[in-house]
C-alpha positions in Angstrom: 0.0 0.0 0.0 1.3 3.5 -0.9 1.8 5.4 2.3 -0.4 8.4 2.9 1.1 11.4 4.6 -2.0 13.6 4.8 -2.9 14.9 8.3 -6.2 15.1 9.9 -7.4 18.7 9.2 -9.6 18.7 12.2 -6.7 18.6 14.7 -3.7 20.9 15.4 -0.7 19.9 13.4 1.1 18.5 16.5 -1.9 16.4 17.5 -2.4 15.3 13.9 1.2 14.0 13.6 0.9 12.2 16.9 -2.4 10.6 15.6 -0.9 9.7 12.3 2.0 7.8 13.9 -0.2 6.2 16.6 -2.5 4.8 13.9 0.5 3.2 12.1 1.7 1.6 15.3 -1.9 0.3 16.0 -1.9 -1.1 12.4 1.5 -2.7 13.1 3.2 -0.8 10.3 5.8 0.1 12.9 6.5 -2.7 15.4 8.0 -2.7 18.9 11.7 -1.7 18.9 11.4 -0.5 15.3 12.7 3.0 14.4 10.1 5.4 13.2 10.8 8.0 10.5 13.4 10.6 11.5 12.2 14.1 12.4 13.6 15.7 9.3 12.3 13.0 7.0 8.7 13.1 8.3 8.7 16.9 8.3 9.7 16.9 4.7 7.2 14.3 3.6 4.4 16.1 5.4 5.4 19.6 4.4 5.6 20.8 8.0 8.3 22.1 10.4 10.7 19.8 12.2 9.6 21.5 15.4 6.0 20.3 15.0 7.3 16.7 14.5 9.5 16.9 17.6 6.6 18.1 19.7 4.4 15.2 18.4 7.2 12.7 19.0 7.8 14.0 22.5 4.1 13.7 23.3 4.3 10.0 22.3 7.4 9.6 24.5 5.6 11.1 27.4 2.7 8.6 27.0 5.2 5.6 26.6 4.3 5.0 23.0 7.8 5.9 21.8 11.3 5.8 23.3 13.9 8.4 22.4 17.5 7.1 22.0 20.2 9.7 21.9 22.0 10.1 18.6 19.8 7.3 17.2 16.2 8.5 16.9 12.8 7.5 18.1 11.6 3.9 18.5 8.4 2.1 19.2 8.4 1.2 22.9 8.8 -2.6 23.2 6.4 -2.5 26.2 3.4 -1.7 23.9 2.8 -5.4 23.4 4.4 -7.1 26.4 2.0 -9.0 28.7 3.3 -10.5 32.0 3.2 -14.3 31.6 0.9 -16.3 33.8 1.7 -20.0 33.3 -0.6 -21.1 36.0 -3.7 -19.8 34.3 -5.4 -21.5 31.4 -5.9 -19.1 28.5 -8.7 -19.7 26.1 -7.7 -20.1 22.5 -7.7 -16.6 20.9 -10.2 -16.0 18.1 -9.9 -13.2 15.6 -11.5 -10.1 17.1 -13.2 -7.6 14.8 -11.1 -4.5 14.7 -13.6 -2.1 16.1 -11.1 -0.2 18.2 -10.1 2.2 15.4 -13.7 3.2 14.6 -14.7 3.5 18.2 -11.7 5.7 19.0 -12.5 7.9 16.1 -16.2 8.2 17.1 -14.9 9.5 20.5 -12.5 11.9 18.8 -12.9 15.5 17.7 -14.3 14.7 14.2 -17.6 16.6 14.0 -20.9 14.9 13.4 -21.3 16.5 10.0 -18.1 14.8 8.8 -19.0 11.4 10.3 -21.3 9.5 7.9 -20.1 6.3 9.7 -21.2 7.4 13.2 -23.9 5.4 14.9 -25.9 8.2 16.6 -28.1 11.1 15.6 -26.9 14.7 15.6 -27.3 16.4 18.9 -29.8 19.0 17.6 -32.0 16.2 16.4 -32.4 14.5 19.8 -32.0 17.5 22.1 -34.8 17.5 24.6 -35.6 20.8 26.2 -36.8 19.0 29.3 -33.5 17.3 30.0 -32.3 20.0 32.5 -35.8 20.0 34.1 -35.7 16.2 34.6 -32.2 16.4 36.1 -33.4 19.1 38.5 -36.4 17.1 39.5 -34.2 14.1 40.3 -31.6 16.2 42.1 -34.3 17.5 44.4 -35.2 13.9 45.4 -31.5 12.8 45.6 -31.2 12.8 49.4 -33.8 10.0 49.6 -31.7 7.5 47.5 -28.2 8.8 46.5 -26.4 7.6 49.7 -27.7 4.0 49.4 -27.2 1.1 46.9 -29.8 1.1 44.2 -32.2 -1.8 44.0 -30.4 -4.6 42.1 -33.3 -5.1 39.7 -33.5 -1.4 38.9 -35.8 1.6 39.5 -39.3 0.2 39.7 -41.3 3.0 38.0 -38.9 2.7 35.0 -39.5 -1.0 34.8 -43.2 -0.5 35.1 -43.2 1.9 32.2 -41.5 -0.6 30.0 -44.0 -3.3 30.9 -46.8 -0.9 29.9 -45.1 0.0 26.6 -44.5 -3.7 25.7 -48.1 -4.6 26.5 -49.2 -2.0 24.0 -46.9 -3.7 21.4 -48.4 -7.1 22.2 -45.6 -8.4 24.4 -47.0 -9.5 27.8 -44.5 -9.4 30.7 -44.2 -8.3 34.3 -42.0 -5.9 36.3 -40.4 -8.9 38.0 -39.1 -10.1 34.7 -37.4 -6.7 33.9 -33.9 -5.7 34.9 -32.1 -2.4 34.3 -28.7 -2.6 32.7 -25.8 -0.2 31.8 -26.9 -0.3 28.1 -27.4 -3.1 25.6 -23.8 -4.3 25.7 -24.1 -4.9 29.4 -27.2 -6.9 28.8 -25.7 -9.2 26.1 -22.5 -9.8 28.1 -24.6 -11.0 31.1 -26.8 -13.3 28.9 -23.7 -14.7 27.2 -22.1 -15.4 30.6 -25.4 -17.1 31.6 -25.8 -19.4 28.6 -22.3 -20.0 27.2 -18.8 -21.1 28.1 -15.5 -20.2 26.5 -15.2 -21.8 23.1 -19.0 -22.0 22.6 -20.6 -20.8 19.4 -23.0 -17.9 19.1 -24.9 -17.1 15.9 -25.1 -13.5 14.8 -26.5 -11.7 11.7 -24.2 -11.0 8.8 -24.1 -8.1 8.5 -24.7 -7.2 12.1 -23.8 -4.7 14.8 -20.0 -5.0 15.2 -19.8 -3.7 18.8 -21.9 -6.6 20.3 -20.1 -9.2 18.2 -16.7 -7.9 19.5 -18.0 -8.0 23.1 -18.8 -11.7 22.6 -15.5 -12.5 20.9 -13.6 -10.8 23.8 -15.3 -13.3 26.1 -13.7 -16.2 24.1 -16.8 -17.1 22.1 -16.8 -18.3 18.5 -19.1 -16.3 16.3 -20.7 -17.5 13.1 -22.8 -15.3 10.9 -26.1 -16.2 9.2 -26.8 -14.1 6.1 -29.5 -11.5 6.7 -31.8 -10.1 3.9 -34.8 -7.8 4.0 -37.0 -10.6 5.4 -34.7 -11.9 8.1 -32.0 -14.6 8.4 -31.4 -17.2 5.7 -33.3 -20.2 7.1 -31.4 -22.9 5.2 -28.1 -21.5 6.3 -29.3 -21.1 9.8 -30.5 -24.7 10.0 -27.0 -25.8 8.8 -25.3 -23.6 11.4 -27.4 -25.0 14.3 -26.9 -28.5 13.0 -23.1 -28.1 12.9 -22.4 -25.9 15.9 -25.4 -26.4 18.3 -25.2 -22.9 19.5 -27.2 -21.8 22.6 -27.7 -18.2 21.5 -28.7 -16.2 18.4 -28.1 -12.5 18.6 -30.1 -10.2 16.4 -32.1 -7.0 16.1 -35.4 -7.6 14.2 -36.6 -4.0 14.0 -34.7 -1.4 11.9 -31.8 -3.8 11.8 -28.3 -2.3 12.1 -26.8 -1.8 9.5 -29.5 -2.4 6.9 -32.6 -0.8 8.5 -34.6 -3.9 7.5 -37.5 -5.3 9.5 -38.5 -8.9 10.1 -41.1 -10.8 7.9 -43.6 -12.8 10.0 -43.1 -16.1 8.0 -39.3 -15.9 8.6 -39.8 -15.2 12.3 -41.9 -18.3 12.7 -39.2 -20.4 10.9 -36.5 -19.0 13.1 -38.4 -19.8 16.3 -39.0 -23.3 15.1 -35.2 -23.8 14.8 -34.6 -22.2 18.2 -37.1 -24.6 19.9 -35.7 -27.6 17.9 -32.1 -27.0 19.1 -33.0 -25.8 22.6 -31.5 -22.4 22.0 -32.4 -18.8 22.9 -32.7 -15.4 21.1 -31.2 -12.2 22.3 -33.4 -9.5 20.6 -31.9 -6.1 20.6 -34.6 -3.5 20.1 -32.5 -0.3 20.5 -34.1 1.4 17.5 -37.7 0.9 18.4 -38.4 4.5 19.1 -37.8 5.5 15.5 -40.7 3.4 14.1 -43.6 5.6 13.1 -45.9 2.8 14.1 -45.1 0.4 16.9 -47.0 -2.5 15.3 -44.0 -4.2 13.7 -43.3 -7.9 14.4 -40.7 -8.9 16.9 -39.6 -12.4 18.1 -40.7 -11.5 21.6 -44.2 -10.8 20.2 -44.5 -14.3 18.9 -42.6 -16.1 21.7 -43.9 -14.1 24.7 -40.5 -14.4 26.4 -40.3 -18.1 26.5 -37.0 -18.3 24.6 -36.4 -14.6 23.9 -34.3 -12.2 26.0 -35.4 -8.8 24.9 -33.3 -5.6 25.4 -33.9 -2.0 24.7 -32.3 1.4 25.7 -32.2 5.1 25.1 -28.7 5.9 23.8 -30.0 6.5 20.3 -33.3 8.3 21.0 -32.5 10.3 24.1 -28.8 10.6 25.0 -25.7 8.5 24.5 -24.4 9.7 27.8 -27.2 8.0 29.8 -26.1 4.3 29.9 -29.5 3.0 30.8 -30.9 -0.2 29.3 -33.8 -2.6 30.1 -33.6 -6.4 29.8 -36.7 -8.7 29.9 -35.9 -12.3 30.8 -37.8 -15.6 30.6 -39.2 -16.6 34.0 -36.7 -19.3 34.7 -33.6 -17.1 34.3 -34.5 -14.0 36.4 -32.7 -15.1 39.5 -29.6 -16.2 37.6 -29.3 -12.9 35.7 -29.8 -10.9 38.9 -27.0 -12.9 40.5 -24.7 -12.1 37.6 -25.6 -8.4 37.7 -25.0 -8.3 41.5 -21.6 -9.9 41.2 -20.5 -7.8 38.3 -22.0 -4.3 38.9 -23.9 -4.7 42.2 -26.5 -2.3 40.7 -26.9 0.3 38.1 -27.0 4.1 39.0 -30.5 5.0 40.0 -30.0 8.7 39.3 -29.8 8.1 35.5 -32.7 5.7 35.6 -34.9 8.3 37.4 -33.9 11.0 34.8 -34.8 8.6 32.0 -38.2 7.8 33.6 -39.0 11.5 33.9 -38.2 12.1 30.3 -39.9 9.0 29.0 -43.2 9.8 30.7 -43.2 13.5 29.7 -45.1 14.6 26.6 -42.1 16.5 25.2 -40.3 13.2 24.5 -43.1 11.9 22.4 -43.2 15.1 20.4 -39.5 15.1 19.9 -39.5 11.5 18.7 -42.2 12.3 16.3 -40.1 15.0 14.9 -37.1 12.7 14.6 -39.2 10.1 12.7 -40.1 12.8 10.2 -36.5 13.9 9.8 -35.4 10.4 9.2 -38.0 9.9 6.6 -36.9 13.0 4.7 -33.3 12.0 5.1 -34.0 8.6 3.4 -35.9 10.3 0.6 -32.9 12.5 0.0 -30.6 9.4 -0.1 -33.0 7.6 -2.4 -32.5 10.5 -4.9 -28.8 11.3 -4.2 -27.2 7.8 -4.3 -28.2 7.0 -8.0 -26.6 10.3 -9.0 -23.2 9.0 -7.9 -23.7 5.5 -9.4 -25.0 3.7 -6.3 -28.2 2.0 -5.5 -30.6 2.8 -2.6 -31.6 -0.7 -1.3 -35.2 -1.3 -2.2 -36.5 -2.6 1.2 -34.8 -0.1 3.5 -37.0 1.3 6.2 -36.7 4.8 7.7 -34.1 4.0 10.4 -30.7 5.5 11.1 -28.8 3.7 8.4 -28.6 2.7 4.8 -26.4 -0.3 3.7 -24.8 0.7 0.4 -22.8 -1.4 -2.0 -19.9 0.6 -3.4 -18.8 -2.3 -5.7 -15.2 -2.1 -4.4 -13.4 -3.1 -1.2 -14.1 -0.4 1.3 -11.1 -0.9 3.6 -8.8 1.4 1.6 -11.8 3.7 1.0 -12.2 4.2 4.7 -8.5 5.1 5.2 -8.6 7.6 2.3 -11.8 9.1 3.6 -10.2 9.6 7.0 -7.2 11.2 5.4 -9.6 13.7 3.9 -11.4 14.3 7.2 -14.3 11.9 6.8 -15.2 9.0 9.2 -17.0 6.1 7.5 -18.1 2.7 8.7 -16.5 0.1 6.4 -18.4 -3.1 5.6 -16.0 -5.7 7.0 -16.5 -4.5 10.5 -20.1 -5.9 10.4 -19.0 -9.5 9.8 -17.4 -11.6 12.6 -14.7 -13.0 10.3 -13.8 -9.5 9.1 -14.0 -10.7 5.5 -13.5 -8.1 2.8 -16.6 -6.2 1.9 -17.8 -3.7 -0.7 -20.4 -2.2 1.6 -20.6 1.0 3.7 -23.0 1.7 6.5 -24.1 5.3 6.0 -25.9 7.3 8.7 -28.6 9.1 6.8 -28.6 12.0 9.3 -24.9 12.7 8.9 -24.2 11.8 5.3 -24.1 15.3 3.9 -24.2 16.4 0.3 -20.5 17.3 0.6 -19.6 13.7 1.7 -21.7 12.2 -1.1 -19.9 14.4 -3.6 -16.6 13.2 -2.1 -17.7 9.6 -2.3 -18.9 9.9 -5.9 -15.7 11.5 -7.0 -13.7 8.9 -5.2 -15.6 5.9 -6.7 -15.4 7.4 -10.2 -11.6 7.9 -10.0 
């Protein structure tokens, strides 16, 4: 690959040089004990002053990324990959882990939303709730009554009651005793994986599917296999083969406004999946994080058909309310409640009640419903714009896409290099291989319709044409 010496235009020159070198160390272009480019050489290649490069290198020395050797230069610190041995401990066989770290780091960086078509959240001005400060004040006034004690392990009761009411409206019958609050969806899936699986077990996920949850499971030593997902749901023939071969205990999916395709689930396909789940004594983890964006709640979910016999159902508020509130809700089958509560107690003890109370205040206030209605309308208009704009740059808007956050676009070329080149030009994109557990090459991009600006689409069209 031809080296790219462009710097991130959104950072100071010193920070951009440090970022440029850190990335290449992360990508193992420069290995431990290897000398990095000299100050003069890098300054010349980047067209910047030697002083700027020295400042960047010294920052990396201060953070133990580099080591400065007098009269020799700068070297990658050998400690960057050293792990103290522990011969007494059995280590599970390492499986390939999806390289999500790079994308997650960039999402948390200073790249603005309007230059981040690969980000997984809505712009702040879309989800800003004018009652947020009010809700925080309301909870603060009540804080003395709960803030000095441990929260209830199962979670704030009125919040759990509100979810039960909401699910009953959607045709899912459950009780507050079956609901547990979590620190987001990822906390829920790691608990259920710990409950149902052991190191080396296999879990079935959608391909494509949300890379963050897949990575969480791989970090726990689980083997992930993907079942192909289309606009109706998973490929039933392939799913049958996977269950016959691997006998997994868990299938991880989101059936409504699926990430990254924004597809829903067809009733016939849902029945076929549940038949397989019952046949092989397995369970479904149904992630319903995008439920709030449906104009009508009457869309089929596995939990609607199964009524929580073999479905663990999870939802949250990080997309529709605020990413900063790590509040999720998990509904469990009757026979697993005590086990999940034990896992939560031993891992987190409880989840912060302050945030759960704030979420409850906002969720039950009329302003939230008005705000979500506005977001639904904005998403619809954004999809209509993409439906028109993509063909103009030679791409196809997928026929069965619903009005969720994303559109899953085939660029007809490997998007790995595209992502790096986009980043060099100040754009953050979500490349297709991240959405498959084997990180296989992909020609797809996940585009966030709320942040894929006309300027980015112009850049993308020009890139693909040249």
